[in-house]
N, CA, C and O of each residue as an XYZ file, in Angstrom:
616
protein
N      19.887     12.024      6.528
C      19.352     12.977      5.576
C      18.846     14.170      6.363
O      18.110     14.022      7.339
N      19.240     15.333      5.935
C      18.827     16.541      6.634
C      17.493     17.035      6.101
O      17.023     16.589      5.054
N      16.894     17.957      6.832
C      15.619     18.524      6.412
C      15.767     19.278      5.099
O      14.865     19.242      4.261
N      16.894     19.961      4.909
C      17.093     20.712      3.665
C      17.210     19.776      2.468
O      16.779     20.129      1.371
N      17.784     18.588      2.658
C      17.854     17.602      1.573
C      16.458     17.182      1.148
O      16.174     17.062     -0.044
N      15.575     16.955      2.139
C      14.209     16.536      1.818
C      13.437     17.652      1.126
O      12.637     17.393      0.227
N      13.675     18.887      1.540
C      12.946     20.005      0.948
C      13.381     20.281     -0.485
O      12.570     20.725     -1.298
N      14.663     20.022     -0.813
C      15.176     20.351     -2.140
C      14.934     19.257     -3.165
O      15.144     19.493     -4.354
N      14.507     18.088     -2.764
C      14.305     16.988     -3.698
C      12.821     16.798     -3.985
O      12.065     16.427     -3.087
N      12.384     17.048     -5.236
C      10.954     16.925     -5.544
C      10.466     15.483     -5.593
O       9.258     15.246     -5.562
N      11.378     14.510     -5.668
C      10.962     13.108     -5.730
C      10.612     12.535     -4.363
O      10.056     11.440     -4.276
N      10.929     13.258     -3.303
C      10.699     12.728     -1.960
C       9.439     13.301     -1.351
O       9.203     14.508     -1.421
N       8.619     12.436     -0.747
C       7.481     12.956      0.015
C       7.976     13.544      1.322
O       9.102     13.280      1.745
N       7.137     14.338      1.957
C       7.544     15.009      3.184
C       7.780     14.046      4.340
O       8.547     14.352      5.252
N       7.138     12.904      4.311
C       7.282     11.963      5.427
C       8.394     10.953      5.192
O       8.457      9.942      5.891
N       9.267     11.198      4.232
C      10.347     10.249      3.944
C      11.519     10.520      4.877
O      12.509     11.133      4.479
N      11.402     10.062      6.117
C      12.450     10.332      7.086
C      13.426      9.169      7.206
O      14.596      9.389      7.520
N      12.990      7.963      6.969
C      13.891      6.828      7.084
C      14.493      6.516      5.721
O      13.880      6.809      4.695
N      15.698      5.920      5.696
C      16.295      5.546      4.416
C      15.412      4.585      3.623
O      15.375      4.637      2.394
N      14.696      3.701      4.339
C      13.822      2.752      3.646
C      12.682      3.485      2.948
O      12.347      3.168      1.807
N      12.088      4.455      3.622
C      11.021      5.253      3.025
C      11.529      6.081      1.864
O      10.821      6.243      0.871
N      12.739      6.609      1.962
C      13.331      7.389      0.885
C      13.546      6.521     -0.339
O      13.226      6.937     -1.452
N      14.079      5.331     -0.158
C      14.320      4.425     -1.284
C      13.010      4.065     -1.966
O      12.935      4.034     -3.194
N      11.987      3.795     -1.186
C      10.690      3.465     -1.776
C      10.137      4.629     -2.582
O       9.563      4.428     -3.652
N      10.307      5.845     -2.076
C       9.786      7.001     -2.802
C      10.532      7.211     -4.112
O       9.936      7.641     -5.100
N      11.814      6.918     -4.134
C      12.587      7.033     -5.382
C      12.114      5.988     -6.374
O      11.935      6.295     -7.553
N      11.910      4.766     -5.925
C      11.496      3.690     -6.829
C      10.069      3.875     -7.325
O       9.750      3.479     -8.446
N       9.207      4.470     -6.508
C       7.825      4.705     -6.937
C       7.747      5.666     -8.113
O       6.825      5.574     -8.923
N       8.690      6.575     -8.217
C       8.696      7.546     -9.312
C       9.419      7.068    -10.549
O       9.612      7.844    -11.485
N       9.827      5.802    -10.580
C      10.633      5.303    -11.698
C       9.865      5.320    -13.018
O      10.407      5.763    -14.031
N       8.646      4.860    -13.033
C       7.899      4.774    -14.290
C       7.643      6.140    -14.921
O       7.846      6.287    -16.126
N       7.208      7.142    -14.163
C       7.071      8.472    -14.784
C       8.402      9.030    -15.296
O       8.444      9.679    -16.341
N       9.494      8.775    -14.555
C      10.800      9.252    -15.026
C      11.222      8.541    -16.300
O      11.807      9.160    -17.188
N      10.933      7.246    -16.404
C      11.261      6.505    -17.626
C      10.485      7.071    -18.802
O      11.045      7.242    -19.885
N       9.208      7.363    -18.607
C       8.405      7.922    -19.692
C       8.916      9.306    -20.098
O       8.963      9.619    -21.288
N       9.299     10.136    -19.124
C       9.862     11.449    -19.458
C      11.187     11.292    -20.198
O      11.457     12.019    -21.154
N      12.009     10.350    -19.759
C      13.281     10.102    -20.443
C      13.045      9.652    -21.879
O      13.772     10.053    -22.788
N      12.033      8.824    -22.082
C      11.728      8.375    -23.435
C      11.343      9.562    -24.316
O      11.773      9.633    -25.467
N      10.549     10.485    -23.805
C      10.147     11.650    -24.595
C      11.344     12.549    -24.914
O      11.481     13.028    -26.040
N      12.200     12.773    -23.932
C      13.379     13.611    -24.155
C      14.314     12.953    -25.167
O      14.798     13.607    -26.090
N      14.563     11.660    -24.990
C      15.444     10.948    -25.918
C      14.841     10.863    -27.317
O      15.572     10.887    -28.307
N      13.506     10.765    -27.407
C      12.851     10.696    -28.718
C      13.011     11.998    -29.489
O      12.902     12.005    -30.716
N      13.265     13.094    -28.794
C      13.523     14.366    -29.468
C      15.021     14.525    -29.756
O      15.400     14.909    -30.862
N      15.856     14.236    -28.784
C      17.291     14.470    -28.925
C      17.986     13.493    -29.879
O      18.839     13.901    -30.667
N      17.632     12.224    -29.814
C      18.332     11.236    -30.635
C      18.131     11.439    -32.135
O      19.111     11.361    -32.876
N      16.918     11.695    -32.624
C      16.794     11.963    -34.063
C      17.555     13.216    -34.521
O      18.078     13.256    -35.635
N      17.612     14.234    -33.659
C      18.379     15.431    -34.019
C      19.857     15.081    -34.154
O      20.515     15.508    -35.103
N      20.375     14.313    -33.216
C      21.776     13.884    -33.285
C      22.003     12.975    -34.493
O      23.040     13.071    -35.150
N      21.056     12.104    -34.789
C      21.194     11.210    -35.953
C      21.155     12.007    -37.251
O      21.877     11.686    -38.195
N      20.326     13.036    -37.307
C      20.260     13.871    -38.502
C      21.603     14.564    -38.731
O      22.088     14.632    -39.860
N      22.197     15.073    -37.659
C      23.483     15.751    -37.758
C      24.586     14.781    -38.169
O      25.455     15.141    -38.964
N      24.567     13.555    -37.640
C      25.654     12.592    -37.874
C      25.438     11.733    -39.116
O      26.380     11.507    -39.876
N      24.207     11.247    -39.338
C      23.960     10.267    -40.395
C      23.082     10.767    -41.538
O      23.037     10.135    -42.593
N      22.399     11.864    -41.357
C      21.537     12.389    -42.409
C      20.063     12.201    -42.082
O      19.694     11.570    -41.091
N      19.232     12.775    -42.956
C      17.798     12.801    -42.665
C      17.134     11.440    -42.778
O      16.138     11.197    -42.096
N      17.651     10.537    -43.619
C      17.037      9.203    -43.732
C      17.108      8.463    -42.401
O      16.126      7.888    -41.932
N      18.274      8.494    -41.821
C      18.470      7.823    -40.537
C      17.623      8.490    -39.456
O      16.999      7.815    -38.637
N      17.609      9.827    -39.465
C      16.849     10.570    -38.450
C      15.354     10.283    -38.569
O      14.670     10.127    -37.557
N      14.844     10.213    -39.797
C      13.428      9.906    -39.996
C      13.103      8.503    -39.479
O      12.100      8.307    -38.793
N      13.943      7.543    -39.808
C      13.727      6.186    -39.311
C      13.799      6.113    -37.802
O      12.999      5.426    -37.167
N      14.762      6.824    -37.224
C      14.908      6.824    -35.768
C      13.707      7.476    -35.096
O      13.227      6.987    -34.073
N      13.222      8.571    -35.660
C      12.047      9.233    -35.089
C      10.827      8.315    -35.150
O      10.057      8.245    -34.192
N      10.649      7.617    -36.261
C       9.520      6.682    -36.369
C       9.680      5.517    -35.401
O       8.711      5.101    -34.766
N      10.883      4.992    -35.284
C      11.130      3.905    -34.341
C      10.892      4.331    -32.908
O      10.346      3.566    -32.114
N      11.299      5.557    -32.568
C      11.064      6.078    -31.222
C       9.566      6.234    -30.956
O       9.084      5.924    -29.867
N       8.836      6.719    -31.966
C       7.385      6.887    -31.790
C       6.704      5.541    -31.584
O       5.855      5.400    -30.703
N       7.070      4.559    -32.388
C       6.481      3.220    -32.250
C       6.827      2.629    -30.881
O       5.971      2.039    -30.221
N       8.082      2.791    -30.457
C       8.502      2.243    -29.164
C       7.787      2.926    -28.012
O       7.387      2.269    -27.051
N       7.622      4.249    -28.101
C       6.940      4.971    -27.024
C       5.480      4.541    -26.918
O       4.993      4.249    -25.826
N       4.785      4.502    -28.053
C       3.375      4.106    -28.013
C       3.220      2.644    -27.598
O       2.264      2.295    -26.905
N       4.142      1.798    -28.012
C       4.104      0.403    -27.593
C       4.276      0.317    -26.073
O       3.584     -0.460    -25.415
N       5.184      1.100    -25.522
C       5.415      1.126    -24.077
C       4.164      1.609    -23.344
O       3.761      1.014    -22.345
N       3.549      2.690    -23.840
C       2.334      3.225    -23.217
C       1.191      2.212    -23.258
O       0.506      1.991    -22.260
N       0.994      1.597    -24.435
C      -0.086      0.619    -24.567
C       0.140     -0.570    -23.652
O      -0.796     -1.076    -23.034
N       1.379     -1.011    -23.569
C       1.679     -2.136    -22.688
C       1.412     -1.757    -21.232
O       0.841     -2.546    -20.479
N       1.819     -0.563    -20.838
C       1.582     -0.086    -19.473
C       0.087      0.000    -19.180
O      -0.375     -0.476    -18.143
N      -0.665      0.605    -20.092
C      -2.107      0.729    -19.889
C      -2.790     -0.636    -19.870
O      -3.724     -0.853    -19.097
N      -2.333     -1.546    -20.707
C      -2.905     -2.887    -20.723
C      -2.666     -3.634    -19.427
O      -3.562     -4.297    -18.905
N      -1.453     -3.523    -18.913
C      -1.132     -4.197    -17.647
C      -1.912     -3.570    -16.501
O      -2.424     -4.287    -15.641
N      -2.013     -2.234    -16.474
C      -2.789     -1.573    -15.426
C      -4.265     -1.962    -15.501
O      -4.896     -2.231    -14.478
N      -4.807     -1.990    -16.714
C      -6.213     -2.368    -16.873
C      -6.466     -3.797    -16.461
O      -7.478     -4.095    -15.825
N      -5.562     -4.681    -16.814
C      -5.693     -6.086    -16.438
C      -5.610     -6.247    -14.924
O      -6.391     -6.988    -14.327
N      -4.662     -5.551    -14.311
C      -4.517     -5.638    -12.855
C      -5.745     -5.064    -12.158
O      -6.222     -5.638    -11.179
N      -6.260     -3.944    -12.646
C      -7.461     -3.358    -12.043
C      -8.652     -4.297    -12.151
O      -9.425     -4.446    -11.204
N      -8.793     -4.918    -13.294
C      -9.932     -5.823    -13.485
C      -9.827     -7.048    -12.577
O     -10.816     -7.487    -11.990
N      -8.629     -7.586    -12.473
C      -8.442     -8.761    -11.617
C      -8.667     -8.394    -10.149
O      -9.311     -9.140     -9.412
N      -8.140     -7.257     -9.732
C      -8.271     -6.848     -8.331
C      -9.717     -6.494     -7.998
O     -10.216     -6.868     -6.937
N     -10.401     -5.768     -8.904
C     -11.744     -5.317     -8.580
C     -12.785     -6.428     -8.706
O     -13.720     -6.480     -7.907
N     -12.644     -7.317     -9.691
C     -13.649     -8.357     -9.875
C     -13.185     -9.721     -9.390
O     -13.997    -10.600     -9.104
N     -11.870     -9.887     -9.302
C     -11.356    -11.191     -8.895
C     -11.370    -12.204    -10.024
O     -11.040    -13.369     -9.805
N     -11.746    -11.789    -11.232
C     -11.776    -12.699    -12.372
C     -10.768    -12.248    -13.417
O     -10.607    -11.049    -13.648
N     -10.094    -13.187    -14.045
C      -9.150    -12.808    -15.089
C      -9.873    -12.248    -16.306
O     -11.027    -12.587    -16.570
N      -9.189    -11.398    -17.033
C      -9.737    -10.778    -18.231
C      -9.736    -11.769    -19.385
O      -8.996    -12.752    -19.370
N     -10.563    -11.506    -20.377
C     -10.662    -12.368    -21.542
C      -9.319    -12.465    -22.256
O      -8.663    -11.447    -22.476
N      -8.909    -13.654    -22.613
C      -7.652    -13.871    -23.306
C      -7.668    -13.346    -24.723
O      -6.617    -12.971    -25.243
N      -8.828    -13.304    -25.369
C      -8.918    -12.833    -26.755
C      -8.546    -11.359    -26.861
O      -7.819    -10.972    -27.776
N      -9.029    -10.538    -25.948
C      -8.719     -9.108    -25.982
C      -7.248     -8.830    -25.755
O      -6.664     -7.963    -26.405
N      -6.648     -9.569    -24.832
C      -5.226     -9.384    -24.531
C      -4.383     -9.775    -25.732
O      -3.473     -9.040    -26.119
N      -4.672    -10.914    -26.321
C      -3.916    -11.381    -27.484
C      -4.138    -10.449    -28.676
O      -3.204    -10.171    -29.427
N      -5.362     -9.970    -28.851
C      -5.657     -9.054    -29.950
C      -4.857     -7.772    -29.861
O      -4.273     -7.335    -30.853
N      -4.822     -7.163    -28.685
C      -4.038     -5.943    -28.519
C      -2.546     -6.216    -28.667
O      -1.813     -5.383    -29.200
N      -2.101     -7.355    -28.209
C      -0.697     -7.727    -28.339
C      -0.323     -7.839    -29.817
O       0.730     -7.353    -30.231
N      -1.177     -8.472    -30.604
C      -0.900     -8.631    -32.030
C      -1.003     -7.320    -32.789
O      -0.246     -7.096    -33.733
N      -1.918     -6.455    -32.399
C      -2.065     -5.159    -33.073
C      -0.780     -4.347    -32.944
O      -0.382     -3.666    -33.890
N      -0.128     -4.411    -31.789
C       1.131     -3.674    -31.624
C       2.160     -4.134    -32.639
O       2.856     -3.312    -33.235
N       2.264     -5.447    -32.841
C       3.271     -5.953    -33.773
C       2.883     -5.693    -35.227
O       3.759     -5.510    -36.072
N       1.615     -5.673    -35.524
C       1.167     -5.311    -36.873
C       1.539     -3.854    -37.154
O       2.019     -3.535    -38.242
N       1.321     -2.977    -36.185
C       1.685     -1.576    -36.360
C       3.192     -1.399    -36.530
O       3.631     -0.591    -37.348
N       3.976     -2.138    -35.776
C       5.431     -2.071    -35.946
C       5.838     -2.553    -37.336
O       6.716     -1.963    -37.964
N       5.211     -3.608    -37.811
C       5.506     -4.108    -39.146
C       5.113     -3.113    -40.222
O       5.849     -2.936    -41.194
N       3.965     -2.457    -40.070
C       3.549     -1.436    -41.038
C       4.508     -0.247    -41.040
O       4.833      0.290    -42.099
N       4.952      0.155    -39.871
C       5.921      1.251    -39.806
C       7.227      0.853    -40.484
O       7.814      1.652    -41.213
N       7.684     -0.367    -40.252
C       8.914     -0.837    -40.899
C       8.750     -0.886    -42.413
O       9.660     -0.500    -43.147
N       7.613     -1.350    -42.881
C       7.364     -1.405    -44.319
C       7.318     -0.001    -44.920
O       7.894      0.240    -45.981
N       6.635      0.927    -44.246
C       6.568      2.303    -44.732
C       7.935      2.955    -44.798
O       8.258      3.635    -45.772
N       8.732      2.751    -43.775
C      10.079      3.317    -43.761
C      10.943      2.667    -44.837
O      11.723      3.351    -45.500
N      10.812      1.375    -45.013
C      11.617      0.668    -46.012
C      11.291      1.138    -47.422
O      12.185      1.201    -48.267
N      10.032      1.471    -47.696
C       9.680      1.947    -49.030
C      10.195      3.359    -49.268
O      10.478      3.716    -50.412
N      10.325      4.177    -48.222
C      10.871      5.523    -48.375
C      12.368      5.451    -48.622
O      12.880      6.057    -49.564
N      13.059      4.718    -47.784
C      14.511      4.612    -47.904
C      14.989      3.394    -47.126
O      14.726      3.284    -45.929
N      15.686      2.482    -47.788
C      16.215      1.320    -47.054
C      17.175      1.720    -45.927
O      17.273      1.016    -44.922
N      17.884      2.844    -46.088
C      18.801      3.298    -45.035
C      18.031      3.691    -43.772
O      18.571      3.607    -42.669
N      16.794      4.115    -43.923
C      15.992      4.522    -42.767
C      15.626      3.339    -41.883
O      15.302      3.516    -40.709
N      15.676      2.139    -42.439
C      15.322      0.961    -41.651
C      16.259      0.790    -40.460
O      15.827      0.360    -39.390
N      17.540      1.123    -40.634
C      18.478      1.036    -39.513
C      18.077      1.989    -38.389
O      18.147      1.638    -37.211
N      17.663      3.182    -38.760
C      17.198      4.134    -37.762
C      15.947      3.650    -37.050
O      15.810      3.807    -35.837
N      15.026      3.053    -37.822
C      13.799      2.512    -37.224
C      14.131      1.435    -36.205
O      13.601      1.434    -35.094
N      15.003      0.527    -36.585
C      15.374     -0.554    -35.663
C      16.072     -0.005    -34.420
O      15.848     -0.496    -33.314
N      16.912      1.008    -34.600
C      17.572      1.626    -33.448
C      16.547      2.329    -32.560
O      16.661      2.289    -31.335
N      15.554      2.968    -33.164
C      14.530      3.670    -32.400
C      13.686      2.746    -31.546
O      13.159      3.163    -30.515
N      13.552      1.493    -31.962
C      12.768      0.542    -31.177
C      13.415      0.230    -29.829
O      12.774     -0.328    -28.939
N      14.690      0.594    -29.687
C      15.392      0.388    -28.420
C      15.274      1.586    -27.480
O      16.007      1.671    -26.495
N      14.370      2.499    -27.770
C      14.164      3.677    -26.927
C      13.873      3.316    -25.466
O      14.452      3.934    -24.573
N      13.001      2.344    -25.188
C      12.772      2.005    -23.769
C      14.040      1.512    -23.068
O      14.221      1.762    -21.877
N      14.903      0.828    -23.781
C      16.155      0.347    -23.179
C      17.029      1.529    -22.780
O      17.615      1.536    -21.697
N      17.118      2.531    -23.659
C      17.914      3.721    -23.345
C      17.316      4.481    -22.160
O      18.052      4.967    -21.301
N      15.986      4.586    -22.110
C      15.340      5.284    -20.999
C      15.524      4.532    -19.687
O      15.705      5.148    -18.637
N      15.479      3.218    -19.741
C      15.697      2.421    -18.530
C      17.150      2.537    -18.076
O      17.421      2.537    -16.875
N      18.080      2.637    -19.013
C      19.486      2.855    -18.652
C      19.663      4.211    -17.969
O      20.434      4.330    -17.017
N      18.950      5.231    -18.452
C      18.991      6.547    -17.798
C      18.433      6.452    -16.384
O      18.986      7.045    -15.458
N      17.347      5.715    -16.213
C      16.754      5.531    -14.888
C      17.704      4.778    -13.967
O      17.815      5.114    -12.788
N      18.382      3.776    -14.481
C      19.340      3.027    -13.662
C      20.483      3.932    -13.208
O      20.921      3.849    -12.061
N      20.965      4.791    -14.099
C      22.024      5.729    -13.727
C      21.523      6.705    -12.668
O      22.247      7.017    -11.723
N      20.285      7.193    -12.817
C      19.710      8.109    -11.835
C      19.581      7.431    -10.469
O      19.941      8.015     -9.447
N      19.075      6.216    -10.453
C      18.900      5.511     -9.182
C      20.241      5.193     -8.530
O      20.364      5.241     -7.306
N      21.245      4.869     -9.340
C      22.579      4.625     -8.778
C      23.135      5.917     -8.168
O      23.727      5.892     -7.089
N      22.944      7.035     -8.857
C      23.391      8.316     -8.328
C      22.675      8.638     -7.011
O      23.316      9.034     -6.038
N      21.364      8.470     -6.979
C      20.588      8.759     -5.767
C      21.042      7.857     -4.631
O      21.202      8.316     -3.499
N      21.249      6.595     -4.918
C      21.673      5.651     -3.877
C      23.035      6.022     -3.318
O      23.250      5.950     -2.108
N      23.961      6.419     -4.190
C      25.288      6.792     -3.713
C      25.267      8.142     -2.992
O      25.942      8.315     -1.978
N      24.504      9.081     -3.506
C      24.470     10.415     -2.909
C      23.779     10.413     -1.544
O      24.167     11.167     -0.651
N      22.769      9.580     -1.382
C      22.014      9.569     -0.123
C      22.382      8.405      0.786
O      21.891      8.306      1.910
N      23.240      7.533      0.298
C      23.646      6.401      1.115
C      22.542      5.407      1.338
O      22.412      4.858      2.431
N      21.729      5.160      0.305
C      20.594      4.231      0.452
C      21.050      2.811      0.371
O      20.235      1.894      0.473
């Protein structure tokens, strides 16, 4: 890897001189890239669905994307909080709080599905498709990492 390659890539730290260090720096940025991909896809996919399938599908897809994004964020924050608590205190967190937050996510998903179903049964398909937003974002990340690995010979 040349110096100009390191300077032109914003994902690499300045001290990433070895291929092992470069690979680690790419993988460390995976979660922020996945979240950005989710936001971009949450805007683009409903627009494409509106053009192809109509506003019912687009509305359901937008709601499904929103539920999936917030579910992903809450899960990430919950795991980070749990890890911080275990590392800092050495004691596991209360099981009631973890289970409560886990159940609240599914209650919210059920309420969103019910709300969409009462507006239009056709929108339910869009909602269900929108719940797969993290899968699409992870697929984008996998394609990016494969490209980086092939381009840099990692």
